[in-house]
PyMOL commands that place a pseudoatom at each C-alpha (Angstrom):
pseudoatom trace, name=CA, resn=MET, resi=1, chain=A, elem=C, hetatm=0, pos=[-26.535, -47.046, -37.056]
pseudoatom trace, name=CA, resn=ALA, resi=2, chain=A, elem=C, hetatm=0, pos=[-29.364, -45.628, -34.978]
pseudoatom trace, name=CA, resn=GLY, resi=3, chain=A, elem=C, hetatm=0, pos=[-32.545, -47.626, -35.321]
pseudoatom trace, name=CA, resn=MET, resi=4, chain=A, elem=C, hetatm=0, pos=[-30.745, -50.867, -36.170]
pseudoatom trace, name=CA, resn=ASN, resi=5, chain=A, elem=C, hetatm=0, pos=[-30.949, -53.945, -33.978]
pseudoatom trace, name=CA, resn=GLU, resi=6, chain=A, elem=C, hetatm=0, pos=[-27.743, -55.718, -32.934]
pseudoatom trace, name=CA, resn=ILE, resi=7, chain=A, elem=C, hetatm=0, pos=[-27.755, -58.183, -35.835]
pseudoatom trace, name=CA, resn=GLU, resi=8, chain=A, elem=C, hetatm=0, pos=[-28.353, -55.420, -38.401]
pseudoatom trace, name=CA, resn=LYS, resi=9, chain=A, elem=C, hetatm=0, pos=[-25.408, -53.481, -36.912]
pseudoatom trace, name=CA, resn=ALA, resi=10, chain=A, elem=C, hetatm=0, pos=[-23.145, -56.528, -37.233]
pseudoatom trace, name=CA, resn=ILE, resi=11, chain=A, elem=C, hetatm=0, pos=[-24.150, -57.036, -40.877]
pseudoatom trace, name=CA, resn=PHE, resi=12, chain=A, elem=C, hetatm=0, pos=[-23.534, -53.348, -41.613]
pseudoatom trace, name=CA, resn=LEU, resi=13, chain=A, elem=C, hetatm=0, pos=[-20.078, -53.523, -40.041]
pseudoatom trace, name=CA, resn=PHE, resi=14, chain=A, elem=C, hetatm=0, pos=[-19.105, -56.590, -42.060]
pseudoatom trace, name=CA, resn=GLU, resi=15, chain=A, elem=C, hetatm=0, pos=[-20.410, -55.083, -45.302]
pseudoatom trace, name=CA, resn=ASN, resi=16, chain=A, elem=C, hetatm=0, pos=[-18.505, -51.835, -44.705]
pseudoatom trace, name=CA, resn=ALA, resi=17, chain=A, elem=C, hetatm=0, pos=[-15.317, -53.295, -43.229]
pseudoatom trace, name=CA, resn=ASN, resi=18, chain=A, elem=C, hetatm=0, pos=[-13.065, -51.793, -45.907]
pseudoatom trace, name=CA, resn=VAL, resi=19, chain=A, elem=C, hetatm=0, pos=[-14.380, -48.286, -45.122]
pseudoatom trace, name=CA, resn=LEU, resi=20, chain=A, elem=C, hetatm=0, pos=[-14.403, -48.362, -41.328]
pseudoatom trace, name=CA, resn=ASN, resi=21, chain=A, elem=C, hetatm=0, pos=[-11.512, -48.447, -38.871]
pseudoatom trace, name=CA, resn=ALA, resi=22, chain=A, elem=C, hetatm=0, pos=[-10.660, -52.029, -37.815]
pseudoatom trace, name=CA, resn=ASN, resi=23, chain=A, elem=C, hetatm=0, pos=[-10.420, -51.053, -34.129]
pseudoatom trace, name=CA, resn=ALA, resi=24, chain=A, elem=C, hetatm=0, pos=[-13.824, -49.390, -34.255]
pseudoatom trace, name=CA, resn=ILE, resi=25, chain=A, elem=C, hetatm=0, pos=[-15.265, -52.544, -35.816]
pseudoatom trace, name=CA, resn=ARG, resi=26, chain=A, elem=C, hetatm=0, pos=[-13.697, -54.744, -33.128]
pseudoatom trace, name=CA, resn=GLN, resi=27, chain=A, elem=C, hetatm=0, pos=[-15.080, -52.555, -30.340]
pseudoatom trace, name=CA, resn=GLU, resi=28, chain=A, elem=C, hetatm=0, pos=[-18.557, -52.421, -31.870]
pseudoatom trace, name=CA, resn=LEU, resi=29, chain=A, elem=C, hetatm=0, pos=[-18.624, -56.191, -32.425]
pseudoatom trace, name=CA, resn=LYS, resi=30, chain=A, elem=C, hetatm=0, pos=[-17.613, -56.789, -28.786]
pseudoatom trace, name=CA, resn=HIS, resi=31, chain=A, elem=C, hetatm=0, pos=[-20.507, -54.549, -27.733]
pseudoatom trace, name=CA, resn=ILE, resi=32, chain=A, elem=C, hetatm=0, pos=[-22.910, -56.418, -30.042]
pseudoatom trace, name=CA, resn=ILE, resi=33, chain=A, elem=C, hetatm=0, pos=[-21.766, -59.831, -28.765]
pseudoatom trace, name=CA, resn=LYS, resi=34, chain=A, elem=C, hetatm=0, pos=[-22.221, -58.705, -25.150]
pseudoatom trace, name=CA, resn=ALA, resi=35, chain=A, elem=C, hetatm=0, pos=[-25.728, -57.412, -25.928]
pseudoatom trace, name=CA, resn=LEU, resi=36, chain=A, elem=C, hetatm=0, pos=[-26.674, -60.668, -27.674]
pseudoatom trace, name=CA, resn=GLU, resi=37, chain=A, elem=C, hetatm=0, pos=[-25.310, -62.754, -24.784]
pseudoatom trace, name=CA, resn=ALA, resi=38, chain=A, elem=C, hetatm=0, pos=[-27.465, -60.726, -22.390]
pseudoatom trace, name=CA, resn=GLN, resi=39, chain=A, elem=C, hetatm=0, pos=[-30.515, -61.611, -24.509]
pseudoatom trace, name=CA, resn=GLN, resi=40, chain=A, elem=C, hetatm=0, pos=[-29.682, -65.315, -24.536]
pseudoatom trace, name=CA, resn=VAL, resi=41, chain=A, elem=C, hetatm=0, pos=[-32.794, -67.131, -23.376]
pseudoatom trace, name=CA, resn=ASP, resi=42, chain=A, elem=C, hetatm=0, pos=[-31.359, -70.439, -22.200]
pseudoatom trace, name=CA, resn=LYS, resi=43, chain=A, elem=C, hetatm=0, pos=[-28.663, -69.039, -19.921]
pseudoatom trace, name=CA, resn=TRP, resi=44, chain=A, elem=C, hetatm=0, pos=[-28.536, -70.516, -16.423]
pseudoatom trace, name=CA, resn=ILE, resi=45, chain=A, elem=C, hetatm=0, pos=[-28.063, -67.971, -13.640]
pseudoatom trace, name=CA, resn=PRO, resi=46, chain=A, elem=C, hetatm=0, pos=[-26.463, -69.299, -10.428]
pseudoatom trace, name=CA, resn=VAL, resi=47, chain=A, elem=C, hetatm=0, pos=[-28.370, -68.326, -7.272]
pseudoatom trace, name=CA, resn=SER, resi=48, chain=A, elem=C, hetatm=0, pos=[-24.984, -67.401, -5.788]
pseudoatom trace, name=CA, resn=GLU, resi=49, chain=A, elem=C, hetatm=0, pos=[-24.807, -64.706, -8.499]
pseudoatom trace, name=CA, resn=ARG, resi=50, chain=A, elem=C, hetatm=0, pos=[-28.347, -63.336, -8.078]
pseudoatom trace, name=CA, resn=LEU, resi=51, chain=A, elem=C, hetatm=0, pos=[-32.045, -64.105, -7.640]
pseudoatom trace, name=CA, resn=PRO, resi=52, chain=A, elem=C, hetatm=0, pos=[-34.780, -63.054, -10.076]
pseudoatom trace, name=CA, resn=ASN, resi=53, chain=A, elem=C, hetatm=0, pos=[-35.244, -59.282, -10.071]
pseudoatom trace, name=CA, resn=GLU, resi=54, chain=A, elem=C, hetatm=0, pos=[-38.533, -57.378, -9.999]
pseudoatom trace, name=CA, resn=LYS, resi=55, chain=A, elem=C, hetatm=0, pos=[-38.763, -57.138, -13.800]
pseudoatom trace, name=CA, resn=GLU, resi=56, chain=A, elem=C, hetatm=0, pos=[-38.173, -60.876, -14.253]
pseudoatom trace, name=CA, resn=CYS, resi=57, chain=A, elem=C, hetatm=0, pos=[-40.774, -61.689, -11.632]
pseudoatom trace, name=CA, resn=ASN, resi=58, chain=A, elem=C, hetatm=0, pos=[-43.352, -59.404, -13.237]
pseudoatom trace, name=CA, resn=LEU, resi=59, chain=A, elem=C, hetatm=0, pos=[-42.892, -61.016, -16.648]
pseudoatom trace, name=CA, resn=TYR, resi=60, chain=A, elem=C, hetatm=0, pos=[-44.295, -64.366, -15.524]
pseudoatom trace, name=CA, resn=ASP, resi=61, chain=A, elem=C, hetatm=0, pos=[-47.596, -63.637, -13.826]
pseudoatom trace, name=CA, resn=VAL, resi=62, chain=A, elem=C, hetatm=0, pos=[-48.972, -67.051, -14.719]
pseudoatom trace, name=CA, resn=MET, resi=63, chain=A, elem=C, hetatm=0, pos=[-50.447, -68.888, -11.760]
pseudoatom trace, name=CA, resn=HIS, resi=64, chain=A, elem=C, hetatm=0, pos=[-50.468, -66.650, -8.713]
pseudoatom trace, name=CA, resn=PRO, resi=65, chain=A, elem=C, hetatm=0, pos=[-50.129, -62.877, -8.355]
pseudoatom trace, name=CA, resn=CYS, resi=66, chain=A, elem=C, hetatm=0, pos=[-47.333, -63.194, -5.771]
pseudoatom trace, name=CA, resn=HIS, resi=67, chain=A, elem=C, hetatm=0, pos=[-45.367, -66.058, -7.296]
pseudoatom trace, name=CA, resn=ARG, resi=68, chain=A, elem=C, hetatm=0, pos=[-43.641, -66.346, -10.666]
pseudoatom trace, name=CA, resn=GLN, resi=69, chain=A, elem=C, hetatm=0, pos=[-42.571, -69.573, -12.365]
pseudoatom trace, name=CA, resn=PHE, resi=70, chain=A, elem=C, hetatm=0, pos=[-38.982, -70.272, -13.361]
pseudoatom trace, name=CA, resn=ILE, resi=71, chain=A, elem=C, hetatm=0, pos=[-37.074, -73.330, -14.542]
pseudoatom trace, name=CA, resn=CYS, resi=72, chain=A, elem=C, hetatm=0, pos=[-34.522, -74.341, -11.898]
pseudoatom trace, name=CA, resn=THR, resi=73, chain=A, elem=C, hetatm=0, pos=[-31.667, -76.745, -11.385]
pseudoatom trace, name=CA, resn=VAL, resi=74, chain=A, elem=C, hetatm=0, pos=[-31.937, -78.334, -7.952]
pseudoatom trace, name=CA, resn=LYS, resi=75, chain=A, elem=C, hetatm=0, pos=[-29.396, -80.441, -6.088]
pseudoatom trace, name=CA, resn=ILE, resi=76, chain=A, elem=C, hetatm=0, pos=[-30.835, -82.512, -3.254]
pseudoatom trace, name=CA, resn=GLY, resi=77, chain=A, elem=C, hetatm=0, pos=[-28.418, -84.477, -1.127]
pseudoatom trace, name=CA, resn=GLU, resi=78, chain=A, elem=C, hetatm=0, pos=[-26.059, -86.717, -3.075]
pseudoatom trace, name=CA, resn=TYR, resi=79, chain=A, elem=C, hetatm=0, pos=[-28.438, -87.108, -6.027]
pseudoatom trace, name=CA, resn=GLU, resi=80, chain=A, elem=C, hetatm=0, pos=[-27.588, -85.775, -9.490]
pseudoatom trace, name=CA, resn=PRO, resi=81, chain=A, elem=C, hetatm=0, pos=[-28.884, -82.238, -10.200]
pseudoatom trace, name=CA, resn=GLN, resi=82, chain=A, elem=C, hetatm=0, pos=[-32.397, -82.173, -11.644]
pseudoatom trace, name=CA, resn=THR, resi=83, chain=A, elem=C, hetatm=0, pos=[-34.396, -79.600, -13.575]
pseudoatom trace, name=CA, resn=ARG, resi=84, chain=A, elem=C, hetatm=0, pos=[-37.721, -78.540, -12.083]
pseudoatom trace, name=CA, resn=GLN, resi=85, chain=A, elem=C, hetatm=0, pos=[-40.271, -75.829, -12.663]
pseudoatom trace, name=CA, resn=LEU, resi=86, chain=A, elem=C, hetatm=0, pos=[-40.589, -73.870, -9.410]
pseudoatom trace, name=CA, resn=PHE, resi=87, chain=A, elem=C, hetatm=0, pos=[-42.270, -70.734, -8.143]
pseudoatom trace, name=CA, resn=PHE, resi=88, chain=A, elem=C, hetatm=0, pos=[-40.322, -67.781, -6.732]
pseudoatom trace, name=CA, resn=SER, resi=89, chain=A, elem=C, hetatm=0, pos=[-41.406, -64.899, -4.525]
pseudoatom trace, name=CA, resn=LYS, resi=90, chain=A, elem=C, hetatm=0, pos=[-39.396, -62.356, -2.553]
pseudoatom trace, name=CA, resn=VAL, resi=91, chain=A, elem=C, hetatm=0, pos=[-41.216, -63.418, 0.637]
pseudoatom trace, name=CA, resn=PHE, resi=92, chain=A, elem=C, hetatm=0, pos=[-41.082, -67.233, 0.410]
pseudoatom trace, name=CA, resn=GLY, resi=93, chain=A, elem=C, hetatm=0, pos=[-38.220, -67.871, -2.024]
pseudoatom trace, name=CA, resn=TRP, resi=94, chain=A, elem=C, hetatm=0, pos=[-38.293, -71.060, -4.121]
pseudoatom trace, name=CA, resn=LYS, resi=95, chain=A, elem=C, hetatm=0, pos=[-41.366, -73.245, -3.625]
pseudoatom trace, name=CA, resn=TYR, resi=96, chain=A, elem=C, hetatm=0, pos=[-43.532, -75.850, -5.292]
pseudoatom trace, name=CA, resn=GLY, resi=97, chain=A, elem=C, hetatm=0, pos=[-46.817, -76.129, -3.440]
pseudoatom trace, name=CA, resn=PRO, resi=98, chain=A, elem=C, hetatm=0, pos=[-45.975, -76.497, 0.252]
pseudoatom trace, name=CA, resn=GLU, resi=99, chain=A, elem=C, hetatm=0, pos=[-42.458, -77.804, -0.490]
pseudoatom trace, name=CA, resn=ASP, resi=100, chain=A, elem=C, hetatm=0, pos=[-39.574, -75.418, 0.219]
pseudoatom trace, name=CA, resn=TYR, resi=101, chain=A, elem=C, hetatm=0, pos=[-36.647, -75.604, -2.251]
pseudoatom trace, name=CA, resn=ASN, resi=102, chain=A, elem=C, hetatm=0, pos=[-34.600, -72.648, -0.954]
pseudoatom trace, name=CA, resn=GLU, resi=103, chain=A, elem=C, hetatm=0, pos=[-31.693, -74.845, 0.133]
pseudoatom trace, name=CA, resn=HIS, resi=104, chain=A, elem=C, hetatm=0, pos=[-31.690, -76.873, -3.082]
pseudoatom trace, name=CA, resn=VAL, resi=105, chain=A, elem=C, hetatm=0, pos=[-31.893, -74.432, -6.016]
pseudoatom trace, name=CA, resn=ILE, resi=106, chain=A, elem=C, hetatm=0, pos=[-28.434, -73.882, -7.495]
pseudoatom trace, name=CA, resn=ALA, resi=107, chain=A, elem=C, hetatm=0, pos=[-29.378, -72.101, -10.753]
pseudoatom trace, name=CA, resn=TRP, resi=108, chain=A, elem=C, hetatm=0, pos=[-32.434, -70.745, -12.525]
pseudoatom trace, name=CA, resn=GLN, resi=109, chain=A, elem=C, hetatm=0, pos=[-33.649, -69.195, -15.771]
pseudoatom trace, name=CA, resn=PRO, resi=110, chain=A, elem=C, hetatm=0, pos=[-36.881, -67.619, -17.020]
pseudoatom trace, name=CA, resn=LEU, resi=111, chain=A, elem=C, hetatm=0, pos=[-39.483, -69.824, -18.646]
pseudoatom trace, name=CA, resn=LEU, resi=112, chain=A, elem=C, hetatm=0, pos=[-39.638, -69.780, -22.412]
pseudoatom trace, name=CA, resn=GLU, resi=113, chain=A, elem=C, hetatm=0, pos=[-42.569, -68.019, -24.019]
pseudoatom trace, name=CA, resn=PRO, resi=114, chain=A, elem=C, hetatm=0, pos=[-45.301, -70.547, -24.814]
pseudoatom trace, name=CA, resn=TYR, resi=115, chain=A, elem=C, hetatm=0, pos=[-45.811, -71.483, -28.453]
pseudoatom trace, name=CA, resn=LYS, resi=116, chain=A, elem=C, hetatm=0, pos=[-48.378, -69.294, -30.185]
pseudoatom trace, name=CA, resn=GLU, resi=117, chain=A, elem=C, hetatm=0, pos=[-49.963, -70.595, -33.349]
pseudoatom trace, name=CA, resn=GLU, resi=118, chain=A, elem=C, hetatm=0, pos=[-49.888, -68.136, -36.247]
pseudoatom trace, name=CA, resn=ARG, resi=119, chain=A, elem=C, hetatm=0, pos=[-53.284, -67.081, -37.491]
pseudoatom trace, name=CA, resn=LEU, resi=120, chain=A, elem=C, hetatm=0, pos=[-53.816, -66.516, -41.171]
for i in range(1, 120): cmd.bond("trace and resi %d" % i, "trace and resi %d" % (i + 1))
show_as sticks, trace
zoom trace
């Protein structure tokens, strides 16, 4: 199965289920599901779990060389949580312009890739 992506592996396992050991299939499918969940784009990450790592920060060099944009859920006072696009840096934390959101961000996720029109 070398050289196959996770979806191709799953298809192969289903197509060859009568040949392969059922336990081996179960274990491989669990591994595939875990790998696909890790790739899930719209997964919220609680700040209590972790902050963006160096790789995630380097992926979004959009506006400023020291700050990367992320989509965040913020909770301010007694208001309902809101979604905002904020900047993150290891030095200043969560900011939007001069406003500091460090006490208000409860979860975050990377920005989606912008739409790119296909050229013929």
